[in-house]
C-alpha positions as CSV (number, residue, x, y, z in Angstrom):
1,M,16.0,-17.4,16.2
2,P,15.4,-15.6,13.0
3,Y,15.1,-17.4,9.7
4,I,18.4,-15.8,8.3
5,T,21.1,-15.2,10.9
6,D,24.6,-15.5,9.0
7,R,24.5,-12.4,6.7
8,V,23.1,-9.0,5.8
9,V,20.1,-9.7,3.5
10,H,17.7,-7.2,1.8
11,D,14.3,-8.7,0.5
12,A,13.6,-7.2,-3.0
13,D,10.0,-8.5,-3.1
14,A,7.5,-8.7,-0.2
15,H,3.8,-7.9,-0.1
16,I,0.7,-6.5,1.8
17,M,-2.2,-8.9,1.4
18,E,-4.6,-5.9,0.8
19,T,-8.3,-6.3,1.1
20,A,-11.0,-3.9,-0.5
21,D,-12.5,-2.7,2.8
22,W,-8.9,-1.9,4.0
23,L,-8.2,0.2,0.8
24,V,-11.3,2.2,1.0
25,Q,-10.1,3.9,4.3
26,F,-7.8,5.7,1.9
27,A,-10.1,6.4,-1.0
28,P,-12.1,9.5,-1.8
29,A,-15.8,8.9,-1.7
30,A,-16.0,8.9,-5.4
31,F,-14.0,5.6,-5.6
32,K,-15.2,3.6,-2.7
33,D,-17.7,1.7,-4.6
34,Q,-15.2,0.7,-7.4
35,L,-12.7,-0.5,-4.9
36,M,-15.4,-2.5,-2.8
37,S,-16.5,-4.2,-6.0
38,F,-13.0,-5.3,-6.7
39,D,-12.6,-9.0,-6.0
40,G,-9.2,-9.6,-4.6
41,T,-9.2,-13.4,-3.9
42,S,-6.7,-15.8,-2.6
43,S,-6.5,-19.6,-2.2
44,V,-6.5,-19.0,1.6
45,A,-9.7,-17.0,1.8
46,T,-12.2,-16.1,-0.8
47,T,-15.2,-14.7,1.1
48,G,-15.6,-12.1,3.9
49,A,-16.5,-14.6,6.5
50,Q,-13.6,-16.9,5.7
51,L,-11.0,-13.9,5.5
52,A,-12.2,-12.5,8.9
53,A,-11.7,-16.0,10.5
54,V,-8.2,-16.1,9.0
55,L,-7.3,-12.7,10.1
56,S,-8.6,-13.1,13.6
57,K,-6.1,-15.9,14.3
58,Q,-3.3,-13.4,13.9
59,K,-4.3,-11.7,17.2
60,D,-4.5,-15.0,19.1
61,P,-1.6,-15.2,21.7
62,E,-0.8,-18.8,20.8
63,F,-0.4,-18.0,17.1
64,L,1.9,-14.9,18.0
65,A,3.9,-17.1,20.3
66,R,4.7,-19.6,17.6
67,A,5.4,-16.8,14.9
68,E,9.1,-16.5,15.3
69,A,9.8,-20.3,14.9
70,E,7.3,-20.7,12.1
71,I,7.6,-17.3,10.3
72,M,8.2,-18.8,6.8
73,L,5.3,-21.4,7.2
74,P,2.1,-19.6,7.2
75,K,1.2,-17.9,3.9
76,D,-0.9,-15.3,2.4
77,W,-3.3,-13.7,4.8
78,S,-2.5,-16.3,7.4
79,A,1.1,-14.9,7.8
80,P,2.0,-12.4,10.5
81,G,2.1,-8.9,9.3
82,A,0.4,-9.7,6.0
83,L,-2.3,-7.0,6.6
84,F,-1.8,-5.6,10.0
85,K,1.0,-3.0,9.8
86,E,1.8,-3.1,13.5
87,D,2.8,-6.8,13.2
88,R,5.1,-6.4,10.2
89,P,8.2,-5.1,12.2
90,K,8.2,-8.3,14.1
91,A,7.8,-10.3,11.1
92,I,10.9,-8.6,9.7
93,D,12.8,-9.4,12.9
94,F,11.8,-13.1,12.6
95,I,12.8,-13.3,8.9
96,G,16.1,-11.5,9.7
97,V,16.3,-9.1,6.7
98,R,17.6,-5.7,6.8
99,S,14.8,-4.4,4.7
100,Q,11.7,-5.3,2.5
101,L,10.7,-3.6,-0.6
102,I,6.9,-3.7,-0.3
103,F,4.4,-4.3,-3.1
104,N,0.6,-4.7,-3.1
105,T,-0.7,-8.1,-4.0
106,F,-3.8,-7.5,-6.1
107,M,-3.9,-3.8,-7.0
108,S,-1.3,-3.6,-9.8
109,G,-3.4,-5.7,-12.1
110,F,-6.4,-3.9,-11.3
111,L,-4.6,-0.4,-11.9
112,A,-3.0,-1.7,-15.2
113,G,-6.3,-2.8,-16.4
114,L,-7.9,0.5,-15.7
115,E,-5.1,2.3,-17.6
116,K,-5.6,-0.1,-20.7
117,Q,-9.3,-0.1,-20.6
118,S,-10.7,3.1,-19.2
119,T,-10.6,6.7,-20.4
120,D,-11.7,8.0,-17.1
121,L,-8.4,9.8,-16.0
122,D,-9.9,10.8,-12.6
123,L,-10.5,7.1,-11.9
124,I,-7.1,5.9,-13.1
125,Y,-5.3,8.5,-11.1
126,G,-7.6,8.5,-8.1
127,V,-7.3,4.9,-7.5
128,A,-3.5,5.1,-7.8
129,E,-3.3,7.8,-5.3
130,T,-5.5,5.6,-3.0
131,H,-3.1,2.8,-3.4
132,N,-0.1,5.2,-2.6
133,R,-1.7,6.4,0.5
134,A,-2.4,2.9,1.8
135,M,1.0,1.8,1.0
136,Q,2.7,4.8,2.7
137,D,0.5,4.2,5.7
138,F,1.6,0.6,5.9
139,C,5.3,1.3,5.6
140,S,5.2,4.3,7.9
141,V,5.6,1.9,11.1
142,D,9.1,1.0,10.3
143,R,12.0,2.5,8.1
144,R,13.0,-1.0,7.0
145,L,9.7,-1.1,5.0
146,L,10.5,0.4,1.6
147,S,7.4,1.9,-0.1
148,T,6.3,1.7,-3.7
149,A,4.2,4.5,-5.3
150,Y,2.2,3.4,-8.2
151,I,2.6,5.8,-11.3
152,P,0.2,5.4,-14.1
153,L,1.6,6.4,-17.5
154,A,-1.7,7.3,-19.2
155,N,-1.5,11.0,-19.1
156,F,1.8,13.0,-19.3
157,E,0.9,15.9,-17.0
158,R,-1.0,13.8,-14.5
159,S,1.8,11.2,-14.5
160,E,4.3,14.0,-13.9
161,K,2.2,15.3,-11.1
162,I,1.8,12.2,-9.2
163,A,5.5,11.1,-9.6
164,R,6.5,14.6,-8.2
165,E,4.1,14.2,-5.2
166,S,5.3,10.7,-4.5
167,I,8.9,11.8,-4.5
168,R,8.1,14.7,-2.2
169,Q,6.2,12.3,0.1
170,G,9.4,10.2,0.5
171,F,8.5,7.1,-1.4
172,D,11.4,4.8,-2.0
173,S,10.5,3.6,-5.5
174,L,8.1,4.3,-8.5
175,L,6.1,1.3,-9.6
176,V,5.1,1.7,-13.3
177,P,3.1,-0.6,-15.6
178,S,5.0,-2.9,-17.8
179,Q,2.8,-2.3,-20.7
180,C,1.9,0.5,-23.2
181,S,-1.0,2.7,-22.2
182,C,-3.9,2.9,-24.7
183,T,-2.1,5.6,-26.7
184,H,1.7,5.7,-26.4
185,S,4.9,3.8,-25.5
186,P,6.5,4.2,-22.0
187,S,9.5,5.6,-23.8
188,H,7.4,8.6,-25.2
189,T,9.2,11.9,-24.9
190,G,6.2,13.1,-22.7
191,L,7.3,10.8,-19.9
192,F,10.8,12.0,-19.8
193,P,10.2,14.3,-16.7
194,I,9.3,11.2,-14.7
195,W,12.6,9.4,-15.5
196,A,14.6,12.7,-14.8
197,M,12.7,13.2,-11.3
198,A,13.4,9.6,-10.3
199,E,17.1,9.9,-11.3
200,E,17.5,13.2,-9.5
201,A,15.8,11.8,-6.4
202,G,18.0,8.7,-6.3
203,I,15.0,6.2,-6.3
204,P,14.4,3.3,-8.9
205,V,11.7,2.6,-11.2
206,V,10.3,-0.9,-10.7
207,F,8.1,-3.2,-12.5
208,H,6.2,-6.0,-11.0
209,V,4.4,-9.1,-12.2
210,G,0.8,-8.3,-12.8
211,G,1.6,-4.8,-13.9
212,G,0.3,-5.3,-17.5
213,G,0.1,-7.4,-20.5
214,Q,-1.9,-10.5,-21.1
215,L,-0.4,-13.5,-19.1
216,L,-1.3,-16.0,-21.7
217,D,-3.7,-16.4,-24.7
218,L,-6.3,-18.7,-23.1
219,N,-6.5,-20.6,-26.4
220,Y,-3.2,-22.4,-25.2
221,F,-5.4,-24.3,-22.8
222,K,-7.7,-25.5,-25.3
223,N,-5.7,-28.6,-25.9
224,G,-8.3,-31.3,-25.6
225,L,-7.2,-32.2,-22.2
226,P,-8.5,-31.0,-18.7
227,I,-6.9,-27.8,-17.5
228,P,-4.2,-28.6,-14.9
229,K,-4.4,-27.2,-11.3
230,D,-2.5,-24.0,-10.7
231,F,0.6,-23.3,-8.5
232,H,-1.6,-23.3,-5.4
233,G,-3.5,-26.5,-6.3
234,G,-6.6,-24.6,-7.3
235,A,-7.9,-22.9,-10.3
236,E,-7.4,-19.2,-10.0
237,N,-3.7,-18.3,-10.4
238,F,-1.2,-19.5,-13.1
239,R,0.3,-22.7,-14.4
240,S,3.5,-23.8,-16.2
241,V,2.6,-22.4,-19.5
242,D,1.5,-19.1,-17.9
243,Y,4.9,-19.0,-16.2
244,M,6.7,-18.9,-19.6
245,A,4.8,-15.8,-20.5
246,I,5.3,-13.7,-17.3
247,P,8.5,-11.8,-18.4
248,V,7.3,-11.0,-21.9
249,P,5.8,-7.5,-21.2
250,V,8.7,-6.2,-19.2
251,M,11.1,-7.7,-21.7
252,Q,9.5,-5.5,-24.5
253,T,9.2,-2.5,-22.3
254,L,12.8,-2.4,-21.1
255,A,14.1,-3.2,-24.7
256,T,12.1,-0.2,-26.0
257,M,13.3,2.0,-23.3
258,I,17.0,1.0,-23.9
259,I,16.7,1.3,-27.6
260,D,14.9,4.7,-27.3
261,G,17.7,6.1,-25.2
262,I,16.0,6.5,-21.7
263,L,18.9,4.6,-20.0
264,E,21.4,6.5,-22.2
265,K,19.9,9.8,-21.1
266,H,19.7,8.8,-17.4
267,P,22.7,6.8,-16.5
268,R,22.0,6.9,-12.8
269,L,18.5,5.8,-13.2
270,M,18.1,2.2,-11.7
271,F,15.3,-0.3,-12.8
272,G,14.1,-3.3,-10.8
273,V,12.4,-6.2,-12.4
274,I,10.5,-7.9,-9.5
275,E,8.9,-11.3,-9.4
276,Q,9.2,-11.8,-13.2
277,G,12.2,-14.1,-12.9
278,A,15.8,-13.6,-14.3
279,G,16.8,-16.8,-16.1
280,W,15.5,-15.1,-19.4
281,I,18.0,-12.1,-19.1
282,P,21.2,-13.7,-20.5
283,S,19.6,-14.6,-23.8
284,W,17.5,-11.3,-23.9
285,M,20.7,-9.4,-23.5
286,R,22.3,-11.1,-26.4
287,Y,19.2,-10.6,-28.5
288,L,19.2,-6.9,-27.7
289,D,22.8,-6.7,-28.8
290,S,22.1,-8.5,-32.1
291,A,19.1,-6.2,-32.5
292,R,21.6,-3.3,-32.4
293,E,23.9,-5.0,-34.8
294,A,21.2,-5.7,-37.4
295,F,19.6,-2.3,-37.3
296,V,22.2,0.2,-36.3
297,R,23.0,1.3,-40.0
298,N,19.6,2.7,-40.5
299,E,18.3,3.7,-37.0
300,E,19.5,6.9,-35.7
301,R,18.4,6.1,-32.2
302,L,20.8,3.1,-32.1
303,Q,23.7,5.1,-33.4
304,K,23.2,7.6,-30.5
305,L,23.8,4.9,-28.0
306,S,27.2,5.1,-26.4
307,L,27.0,1.5,-25.1
308,K,25.9,-1.9,-26.2
309,P,22.4,-2.5,-24.9
310,S,23.6,-5.4,-22.8
311,E,26.0,-2.9,-21.0
312,Y,23.0,-0.7,-19.9
313,V,21.3,-3.8,-18.5
314,R,24.4,-4.6,-16.4
315,R,24.8,-1.0,-15.4
316,Q,21.2,-0.2,-14.6
317,I,18.9,-3.2,-14.3
318,R,18.5,-5.6,-11.3
319,A,16.1,-8.5,-11.2
320,T,14.8,-11.2,-8.8
321,P,15.2,-14.9,-9.8
322,Y,12.4,-17.2,-8.9
323,P,13.6,-19.9,-6.3
324,A,13.5,-22.6,-9.0
325,E,16.1,-20.7,-11.0
326,D,19.9,-21.1,-11.0
327,V,21.3,-17.9,-9.4
328,G,24.9,-18.8,-10.2
329,W,24.2,-19.4,-13.8
330,I,22.3,-16.2,-14.1
331,A,25.3,-14.3,-12.6
332,R,27.8,-16.0,-14.8
333,E,25.8,-15.5,-18.1
334,A,24.1,-11.9,-17.4
335,G,26.6,-10.5,-14.8
336,P,26.9,-10.8,-11.1
337,E,25.3,-7.2,-10.8
338,I,21.9,-8.4,-11.9
339,P,20.4,-11.0,-9.4
340,L,18.5,-9.9,-6.2
341,F,17.3,-12.0,-3.3
342,S,13.7,-12.0,-2.7
343,S,11.4,-14.0,-0.3
344,D,7.9,-13.0,-1.9
345,F,6.7,-12.9,1.7
346,P,3.8,-13.8,2.5
347,H,3.1,-15.4,-0.9
348,V,3.1,-19.1,-1.4
349,E,5.3,-18.7,-4.5
350,G,8.2,-17.7,-2.5
351,G,8.3,-21.0,-0.7
352,R,9.0,-21.8,2.9
353,N,12.9,-22.0,2.5
354,P,14.0,-19.6,-0.3
355,V,17.5,-19.2,1.0
356,K,18.0,-23.0,0.9
357,R,16.9,-23.2,-2.7
358,F,18.9,-20.3,-3.9
359,E,21.9,-21.7,-2.0
360,S,21.5,-25.0,-3.9
361,T,22.7,-23.2,-7.2
362,L,25.8,-21.6,-5.5
363,T,29.2,-23.1,-4.6
364,E,32.1,-22.0,-2.4
365,R,33.5,-20.1,-5.4
366,D,30.4,-17.9,-5.4
367,D,31.1,-16.3,-2.0
368,P,31.6,-12.7,-3.7
369,L,28.4,-13.2,-5.6
370,R,26.4,-14.1,-2.3
371,N,27.4,-10.7,-1.0
372,Q,26.1,-9.2,-4.2
373,F,22.9,-11.3,-4.5
374,Y,21.7,-10.9,-0.8
375,R,23.0,-7.3,-0.2
376,T,24.9,-5.0,-2.5
377,N,23.0,-5.4,-5.7
378,F,19.9,-4.3,-3.8
379,E,21.8,-1.4,-2.2
380,S,22.8,-0.3,-5.8
381,L,19.1,-0.4,-7.0
382,I,17.6,1.4,-4.0
383,G,19.8,4.5,-4.3
384,R,19.2,7.2,-1.7
385,R,18.4,4.7,1.0
386,A,21.4,2.5,0.4
387,V,23.6,4.3,3.0
388,E,21.0,4.2,5.7
389,L,20.3,0.5,4.9
390,A,23.9,-0.5,4.9
391,A,24.5,1.0,8.4
């Protein structure tokens, strides 16, 4: 029996557990060395030999026989369909979701770092194109797998070109960094064609954790005490004080895009904030409105906005709460249009029973919200694919 059986559910955040040697299959010769030197690690497997042993278990008949009953238990590379694309459709069947929006696990941080630190545009855009070919190949096995194309924002002409090509190839969303490039804001006029193309194509622009910005100043850990273990019980991921900083880059980026009129110019363009929580959104919306009140007298860009900033958020932004957040409260304070269900499959952070954790914050009075949270808010985000997914 699938994990979810009693409703239509779309999963707004799911992942490939990519490896460097897997990615080089899709890379031009010039970038193979850079990708092979990229150290994507996990608490499950941190060396080639360990990883090979973990992945080999996924082809074991006994493991596959248990997969349906245990689909939410194995995590990271140990999960069915984590890397082998031919196994992912069965994993979706066993979870019981109508679709999954698919993200990389390690590459966003790598790509955002390139864009922030390198001036080699051939490398920045070549690695992004490699990522996109790999994502498209993985998602090609099942139309329920919704693909994300990474679009660097470092160079206006090349960004427009890769966005146009990604839309032509049929990608379901454009994944952009949640930080400024070395030289300009994401709201720069030179990037206007990208937002216009996405709106016309009916696909969303999405941000994902790891897509830019320093997670936390490391000096916060210099408190005279031992550094605590991370979320996984190890030392390589993030901790409670890191958690507090996760949404900061996307808060600033989206605020800038709202204030600079991007959502005003493109009223049908949808934005997804993925794996960055949603509990911060109610106060952020109020803070946006107070910024408008404080500065509208002297800022022409604010005077040109036809809506309050918070109204653009409700109209055009959707976000995935973490399992530890209160979905009911977020919906009441920010608007029922905002929250999206996500499993974070196959990551540990998503937990083994995300539905139970989200349901613990909902009551019988929240039945209309349940339909929005699990289904229709995602369908409003995904645009052109919504009719197909709703069938």
